[in-house]
TORDRENLO-74990 format. One record per residue (C-alpha): residue number from 0; y, x, z; residue in three letters. Coordinates in nm, 3 decimals, always signed. Each point is the difference from the previous one (the first is absolute). Layout:
N
{resi = NUM, v = Y, u = X, w = Z, resn = ALA}
...
END
This chain:
233
{resi = 0, v = -12.642, u = -2.355, w = +5.741, resn = MET}
{resi = 1, v = -0.031, u = -0.030, w = +0.378, resn = ALA}
{resi = 2, v = -0.085, u = +0.339, w = +0.153, resn = THR}
{resi = 3, v = +0.103, u = -0.001, w = +0.366, resn = SER}
{resi = 4, v = -0.161, u = -0.208, w = +0.271, resn = GLY}
{resi = 5, v = +0.318, u = -0.205, w = +0.033, resn = VAL}
{resi = 6, v = +0.010, u = -0.083, w = -0.372, resn = ALA}
{resi = 7, v = -0.366, u = -0.099, w = +0.010, resn = LEU}
{resi = 8, v = +0.061, u = -0.214, w = +0.306, resn = ARG}
{resi = 9, v = +0.288, u = -0.182, w = -0.172, resn = ILE}
{resi = 10, v = -0.212, u = -0.052, w = -0.312, resn = ALA}
{resi = 11, v = -0.283, u = -0.147, w = +0.207, resn = GLN}
{resi = 12, v = +0.183, u = -0.202, w = +0.266, resn = GLU}
{resi = 13, v = +0.285, u = -0.156, w = -0.195, resn = ILE}
{resi = 14, v = -0.100, u = +0.041, w = -0.364, resn = ARG}
{resi = 15, v = +0.091, u = -0.363, w = -0.069, resn = ASP}
{resi = 16, v = +0.364, u = +0.079, w = +0.081, resn = ARG}
{resi = 17, v = +0.063, u = +0.371, w = -0.051, resn = ILE}
{resi = 18, v = -0.120, u = +0.194, w = -0.304, resn = THR}
{resi = 19, v = -0.030, u = +0.375, w = +0.058, resn = VAL}
{resi = 20, v = +0.092, u = +0.164, w = -0.330, resn = GLU}
{resi = 21, v = -0.016, u = +0.372, w = +0.079, resn = ARG}
{resi = 22, v = +0.057, u = +0.264, w = +0.264, resn = GLU}
{resi = 23, v = +0.181, u = +0.327, w = -0.060, resn = ALA}
{resi = 24, v = +0.187, u = +0.258, w = +0.207, resn = ASN}
{resi = 25, v = -0.042, u = -0.193, w = +0.323, resn = GLY}
{resi = 26, v = +0.124, u = -0.329, w = -0.146, resn = ILE}
{resi = 27, v = -0.209, u = -0.313, w = -0.048, resn = ILE}
{resi = 28, v = +0.139, u = -0.202, w = -0.291, resn = TYR}
{resi = 29, v = -0.087, u = -0.369, w = +0.025, resn = ALA}
{resi = 30, v = +0.120, u = -0.329, w = -0.145, resn = SER}
{resi = 31, v = +0.033, u = -0.344, w = +0.151, resn = VAL}
{resi = 32, v = +0.112, u = -0.331, w = -0.149, resn = SER}
{resi = 33, v = +0.307, u = -0.183, w = +0.125, resn = ARG}
{resi = 34, v = -0.221, u = -0.270, w = +0.150, resn = GLU}
{resi = 35, v = -0.196, u = +0.254, w = +0.205, resn = ASN}
{resi = 36, v = +0.282, u = +0.235, w = +0.099, resn = LEU}
{resi = 37, v = +0.067, u = -0.131, w = +0.352, resn = VAL}
{resi = 38, v = -0.366, u = -0.016, w = +0.115, resn = PRO}
{resi = 39, v = -0.060, u = +0.341, w = -0.160, resn = ALA}
{resi = 40, v = +0.294, u = +0.150, w = +0.190, resn = VAL}
{resi = 41, v = -0.126, u = -0.158, w = +0.321, resn = GLN}
{resi = 42, v = -0.339, u = +0.162, w = -0.061, resn = TYR}
{resi = 43, v = +0.162, u = +0.339, w = -0.060, resn = VAL}
{resi = 44, v = +0.206, u = -0.031, w = +0.317, resn = ARG}
{resi = 45, v = -0.266, u = -0.142, w = +0.233, resn = ASP}
{resi = 46, v = -0.326, u = +0.146, w = -0.131, resn = SER}
{resi = 47, v = +0.113, u = +0.333, w = -0.142, resn = LEU}
{resi = 48, v = +0.289, u = +0.074, w = +0.237, resn = GLY}
{resi = 49, v = +0.236, u = +0.026, w = -0.296, resn = GLY}
{resi = 50, v = +0.357, u = +0.106, w = +0.072, resn = ARG}
{resi = 51, v = +0.248, u = -0.157, w = -0.240, resn = PHE}
{resi = 52, v = +0.222, u = +0.257, w = -0.174, resn = ILE}
{resi = 53, v = +0.191, u = -0.167, w = -0.284, resn = ILE}
{resi = 54, v = +0.002, u = -0.269, w = -0.269, resn = SER}
{resi = 55, v = +0.092, u = +0.120, w = -0.350, resn = ILE}
{resi = 56, v = +0.100, u = -0.225, w = -0.287, resn = GLY}
{resi = 57, v = -0.020, u = +0.116, w = -0.363, resn = THR}
{resi = 58, v = +0.074, u = -0.169, w = -0.330, resn = ASP}
{resi = 59, v = -0.316, u = +0.071, w = -0.201, resn = LYS}
{resi = 60, v = +0.051, u = -0.274, w = -0.258, resn = ARG}
{resi = 61, v = +0.012, u = +0.249, w = -0.289, resn = GLU}
{resi = 62, v = -0.340, u = +0.140, w = +0.098, resn = LEU}
{resi = 63, v = -0.196, u = -0.283, w = +0.157, resn = SER}
{resi = 64, v = +0.211, u = -0.312, w = -0.039, resn = GLY}
{resi = 65, v = +0.052, u = -0.028, w = +0.377, resn = PHE}
{resi = 66, v = +0.223, u = +0.101, w = +0.284, resn = TYR}
{resi = 67, v = -0.194, u = +0.214, w = +0.245, resn = GLU}
{resi = 68, v = +0.028, u = +0.004, w = +0.378, resn = VAL}
{resi = 69, v = -0.176, u = +0.279, w = +0.188, resn = ASN}
{resi = 70, v = -0.046, u = -0.019, w = +0.376, resn = ASN}
{resi = 71, v = -0.078, u = +0.343, w = +0.141, resn = VAL}
{resi = 72, v = -0.190, u = +0.052, w = +0.326, resn = PHE}
{resi = 73, v = -0.094, u = +0.307, w = +0.197, resn = GLY}
{resi = 74, v = -0.358, u = +0.002, w = +0.125, resn = LEU}
{resi = 75, v = +0.075, u = +0.263, w = +0.260, resn = ASP}
{resi = 76, v = -0.342, u = +0.013, w = +0.164, resn = ARG}
{resi = 77, v = -0.154, u = +0.085, w = -0.335, resn = ASP}
{resi = 78, v = +0.286, u = +0.216, w = -0.128, resn = LYS}
{resi = 79, v = +0.035, u = -0.219, w = -0.307, resn = LEU}
{resi = 80, v = +0.259, u = -0.215, w = -0.170, resn = PHE}
{resi = 81, v = -0.073, u = -0.344, w = -0.143, resn = LEU}
{resi = 82, v = +0.207, u = -0.134, w = -0.286, resn = LEU}
{resi = 83, v = -0.039, u = -0.376, w = -0.054, resn = LEU}
{resi = 84, v = +0.127, u = -0.103, w = -0.344, resn = LYS}
{resi = 85, v = +0.087, u = -0.360, w = -0.085, resn = THR}
{resi = 86, v = +0.097, u = -0.112, w = -0.351, resn = ASP}
{resi = 87, v = +0.269, u = -0.268, w = -0.011, resn = VAL}
{resi = 88, v = +0.043, u = -0.235, w = -0.296, resn = ASP}
{resi = 89, v = +0.361, u = +0.025, w = -0.135, resn = PRO}
{resi = 90, v = +0.003, u = -0.376, w = -0.059, resn = THR}
{resi = 91, v = -0.050, u = -0.051, w = +0.375, resn = ASP}
{resi = 92, v = +0.145, u = +0.310, w = +0.170, resn = PRO}
{resi = 93, v = -0.110, u = -0.084, w = +0.354, resn = THR}
{resi = 94, v = -0.238, u = +0.156, w = +0.249, resn = ILE}
{resi = 95, v = -0.105, u = -0.109, w = +0.348, resn = ASP}
{resi = 96, v = +0.194, u = +0.191, w = +0.264, resn = SER}
{resi = 97, v = -0.194, u = +0.228, w = +0.234, resn = ILE}
{resi = 98, v = +0.295, u = +0.028, w = +0.242, resn = THR}
{resi = 99, v = -0.132, u = -0.277, w = +0.229, resn = PRO}
{resi = 100, v = -0.309, u = +0.221, w = +0.045, resn = LEU}
{resi = 101, v = +0.179, u = +0.336, w = -0.004, resn = ILE}
{resi = 102, v = +0.367, u = -0.018, w = +0.106, resn = PRO}
{resi = 103, v = +0.058, u = +0.352, w = -0.130, resn = GLY}
{resi = 104, v = -0.032, u = -0.131, w = -0.357, resn = ALA}
{resi = 105, v = +0.325, u = -0.198, w = +0.041, resn = ASP}
{resi = 106, v = +0.244, u = +0.233, w = -0.178, resn = TRP}
{resi = 107, v = -0.248, u = +0.124, w = -0.257, resn = ALA}
{resi = 108, v = -0.076, u = -0.351, w = -0.125, resn = GLU}
{resi = 109, v = +0.368, u = -0.091, w = -0.009, resn = ARG}
{resi = 110, v = +0.077, u = +0.313, w = -0.201, resn = GLU}
{resi = 111, v = -0.270, u = -0.090, w = -0.254, resn = VAL}
{resi = 112, v = +0.155, u = -0.346, w = -0.021, resn = ARG}
{resi = 113, v = +0.347, u = +0.143, w = -0.067, resn = ASP}
{resi = 114, v = -0.093, u = +0.275, w = -0.242, resn = MET}
{resi = 115, v = -0.294, u = -0.143, w = -0.197, resn = ILE}
{resi = 116, v = +0.034, u = -0.373, w = +0.065, resn = GLY}
{resi = 117, v = -0.343, u = -0.066, w = +0.155, resn = VAL}
{resi = 118, v = +0.067, u = -0.248, w = +0.279, resn = HIS}
{resi = 119, v = -0.203, u = +0.025, w = +0.326, resn = PRO}
{resi = 120, v = -0.094, u = -0.362, w = +0.074, resn = VAL}
{resi = 121, v = -0.005, u = -0.074, w = +0.372, resn = GLY}
{resi = 122, v = +0.218, u = +0.297, w = +0.096, resn = HIS}
{resi = 123, v = +0.175, u = -0.084, w = +0.330, resn = PRO}
{resi = 124, v = +0.333, u = +0.147, w = -0.117, resn = ASP}
{resi = 125, v = +0.030, u = -0.025, w = -0.380, resn = PRO}
{resi = 126, v = +0.368, u = +0.099, w = -0.012, resn = ARG}
{resi = 127, v = +0.123, u = +0.266, w = -0.238, resn = ARG}
{resi = 128, v = -0.039, u = +0.352, w = +0.138, resn = LEU}
{resi = 129, v = +0.097, u = +0.273, w = -0.249, resn = VAL}
{resi = 130, v = +0.218, u = -0.158, w = -0.266, resn = LEU}
{resi = 131, v = +0.373, u = -0.048, w = +0.064, resn = PRO}
{resi = 132, v = +0.111, u = -0.338, w = +0.128, resn = ASP}
{resi = 133, v = +0.186, u = -0.074, w = -0.324, resn = ASP}
{resi = 134, v = -0.299, u = +0.087, w = -0.223, resn = TRP}
{resi = 135, v = -0.104, u = -0.303, w = -0.212, resn = PRO}
{resi = 136, v = -0.329, u = -0.176, w = +0.075, resn = GLU}
{resi = 137, v = -0.287, u = +0.050, w = -0.242, resn = GLY}
{resi = 138, v = +0.113, u = +0.347, w = -0.110, resn = VAL}
{resi = 139, v = -0.235, u = +0.280, w = +0.107, resn = HIS}
{resi = 140, v = +0.107, u = +0.358, w = -0.079, resn = PRO}
{resi = 141, v = -0.346, u = +0.163, w = +0.003, resn = LEU}
{resi = 142, v = -0.148, u = -0.228, w = -0.261, resn = ARG}
{resi = 143, v = -0.070, u = +0.191, w = -0.318, resn = ARG}
{resi = 144, v = +0.224, u = -0.225, w = -0.211, resn = ASP}
{resi = 145, v = +0.305, u = +0.056, w = +0.223, resn = PHE}
{resi = 146, v = +0.227, u = +0.244, w = -0.192, resn = PRO}
{resi = 147, v = +0.094, u = +0.307, w = +0.202, resn = TYR}
{resi = 148, v = +0.371, u = -0.048, w = -0.081, resn = ASN}
{resi = 149, v = +0.020, u = -0.374, w = +0.062, resn = ARG}
{resi = 150, v = +0.267, u = -0.111, w = +0.245, resn = ARG}
{resi = 151, v = -0.055, u = -0.365, w = +0.094, resn = PRO}
{resi = 152, v = +0.302, u = -0.212, w = +0.072, resn = GLU}
{resi = 153, v = +0.040, u = -0.029, w = +0.378, resn = PRO}
{resi = 154, v = -0.039, u = -0.336, w = +0.167, resn = VAL}
{resi = 155, v = +0.333, u = -0.132, w = +0.126, resn = ALA}
{resi = 156, v = +0.054, u = -0.059, w = +0.372, resn = ASP}
{resi = 157, v = -0.338, u = +0.150, w = +0.092, resn = ALA}
{resi = 158, v = -0.061, u = +0.040, w = +0.372, resn = LYS}
{resi = 159, v = -0.277, u = +0.187, w = +0.182, resn = PRO}
{resi = 160, v = -0.267, u = -0.248, w = +0.114, resn = PRO}
{resi = 161, v = +0.008, u = +0.097, w = +0.367, resn = MET}
{resi = 162, v = -0.201, u = -0.183, w = +0.263, resn = LYS}
{resi = 163, v = +0.175, u = -0.233, w = +0.243, resn = ARG}
{resi = 164, v = -0.019, u = +0.084, w = +0.370, resn = PRO}
{resi = 165, v = -0.244, u = -0.197, w = +0.215, resn = PRO}
{resi = 166, v = +0.125, u = -0.297, w = +0.199, resn = LYS}
{resi = 167, v = +0.228, u = +0.089, w = +0.293, resn = ASP}
{resi = 168, v = +0.046, u = +0.359, w = -0.121, resn = SER}
{resi = 169, v = +0.280, u = +0.182, w = -0.175, resn = SER}
{resi = 170, v = +0.011, u = +0.250, w = -0.286, resn = ALA}
{resi = 171, v = +0.147, u = +0.348, w = +0.048, resn = VAL}
{resi = 172, v = +0.059, u = +0.159, w = -0.342, resn = PRO}
{resi = 173, v = -0.038, u = +0.379, w = -0.024, resn = ILE}
{resi = 174, v = +0.104, u = +0.169, w = -0.321, resn = GLY}
{resi = 175, v = -0.046, u = +0.060, w = -0.276, resn = PRO}
{resi = 176, v = -0.011, u = +0.349, w = +0.144, resn = PHE}
{resi = 177, v = -0.158, u = +0.330, w = -0.095, resn = PHE}
{resi = 178, v = -0.243, u = +0.108, w = +0.274, resn = PRO}
{resi = 179, v = -0.075, u = +0.342, w = -0.160, resn = THR}
{resi = 180, v = -0.248, u = -0.173, w = -0.230, resn = LEU}
{resi = 181, v = -0.021, u = -0.012, w = -0.379, resn = GLU}
{resi = 182, v = +0.232, u = -0.299, w = -0.016, resn = GLU}
{resi = 183, v = +0.205, u = -0.236, w = +0.217, resn = PRO}
{resi = 184, v = -0.162, u = -0.290, w = +0.180, resn = VAL}
{resi = 185, v = +0.123, u = -0.326, w = +0.149, resn = PHE}
{resi = 186, v = -0.161, u = -0.138, w = +0.316, resn = VAL}
{resi = 187, v = +0.056, u = -0.338, w = +0.162, resn = ASN}
{resi = 188, v = -0.107, u = +0.001, w = +0.364, resn = LEU}
{resi = 189, v = -0.075, u = -0.338, w = +0.158, resn = PHE}
{resi = 190, v = +0.086, u = -0.002, w = +0.368, resn = VAL}
{resi = 191, v = -0.017, u = -0.243, w = +0.288, resn = THR}
{resi = 192, v = +0.235, u = +0.139, w = +0.259, resn = GLY}
{resi = 193, v = -0.087, u = +0.370, w = +0.006, resn = GLU}
{resi = 194, v = -0.360, u = -0.047, w = -0.115, resn = GLN}
{resi = 195, v = -0.091, u = +0.071, w = -0.363, resn = ILE}
{resi = 196, v = -0.223, u = -0.286, w = -0.118, resn = VAL}
{resi = 197, v = -0.024, u = +0.085, w = -0.370, resn = GLY}
{resi = 198, v = +0.160, u = +0.178, w = -0.293, resn = MET}
{resi = 199, v = +0.044, u = +0.000, w = -0.376, resn = ASP}
{resi = 200, v = +0.038, u = +0.293, w = -0.235, resn = TYR}
{resi = 201, v = +0.156, u = +0.065, w = -0.339, resn = ARG}
{resi = 202, v = -0.028, u = +0.333, w = -0.175, resn = GLY}
{resi = 203, v = -0.056, u = +0.146, w = -0.347, resn = PHE}
{resi = 204, v = +0.374, u = -0.005, w = -0.070, resn = PHE}
{resi = 205, v = -0.025, u = +0.293, w = -0.241, resn = ASN}
{resi = 206, v = -0.234, u = -0.184, w = -0.233, resn = HIS}
{resi = 207, v = +0.157, u = -0.118, w = -0.327, resn = ARG}
{resi = 208, v = -0.294, u = -0.061, w = -0.234, resn = GLY}
{resi = 209, v = +0.022, u = +0.343, w = -0.167, resn = ILE}
{resi = 210, v = -0.357, u = +0.122, w = +0.047, resn = GLU}
{resi = 211, v = -0.106, u = +0.072, w = -0.354, resn = LYS}
{resi = 212, v = +0.027, u = +0.330, w = -0.182, resn = MET}
{resi = 213, v = +0.275, u = +0.024, w = -0.259, resn = ALA}
{resi = 214, v = -0.239, u = +0.065, w = -0.290, resn = ASP}
{resi = 215, v = -0.133, u = -0.347, w = -0.064, resn = ALA}
{resi = 216, v = -0.158, u = +0.105, w = -0.331, resn = THR}
{resi = 217, v = -0.303, u = +0.155, w = +0.170, resn = LEU}
{resi = 218, v = -0.327, u = -0.191, w = +0.003, resn = THR}
{resi = 219, v = -0.179, u = -0.118, w = +0.310, resn = TYR}
{resi = 220, v = -0.244, u = +0.292, w = -0.005, resn = SER}
{resi = 221, v = +0.286, u = +0.249, w = -0.037, resn = GLN}
{resi = 222, v = +0.185, u = -0.135, w = +0.306, resn = VAL}
{resi = 223, v = -0.253, u = -0.021, w = +0.283, resn = PRO}
{resi = 224, v = +0.265, u = -0.035, w = +0.269, resn = PHE}
{resi = 225, v = +0.329, u = -0.170, w = +0.076, resn = LEU}
{resi = 226, v = +0.268, u = +0.118, w = +0.240, resn = ALA}
{resi = 227, v = +0.016, u = -0.258, w = +0.279, resn = GLU}
{resi = 228, v = +0.365, u = +0.017, w = +0.107, resn = ARG}
{resi = 229, v = +0.294, u = +0.231, w = +0.046, resn = ILE}
{resi = 230, v = +0.019, u = +0.139, w = +0.352, resn = CYS}
{resi = 231, v = +0.330, u = +0.034, w = +0.188, resn = GLY}
{resi = 232, v = -0.070, u = +0.366, w = +0.079, resn = ILE}
END
């Protein structure tokens, strides 16, 4: 039930694309179809001043029959959060990328792609982000049917898919090194003379597909959370 002025405004102005389901504790819960996701996000950004926070992918097939992608926005002027839920059919696990509209969604969408297997169509950089370079394609460790103790056979001769430097520039590799962060990173700087003209990044080296809790006998309702990854510190 829409209670705040913002929720009522969404329900009135864009009801053909966004369905406001409820509002509680400063959060507006709404749903949007895959077909309407991009225009709905554009409306949230341009008309509501929405600040993108994160995209979250969840395997809800046991409960609803779908994968679920939630895009979370902060409506700072109104001191509210907006959670846009999109159901994704497992037989076609794709969703239109919002990264061309909101560059900050880049890593979040790529992480959903790696961990759940929902591919962001139209993403400008669809390379793997979180999973190791030798992790096999089509295997997604946060799907519910991925056993917690499974250890997939590594892909032979796997190489990190790094970008090539622009024309007439050179690559200066830095790392992998440990810049007092949670894990080491590798950076490729692209330089023309002494001017940096671009870069590429590779991180997440600590990730090994070991997110799930050891007790895999618990039901979905008994395990409301999953550990994301093991931190270096």
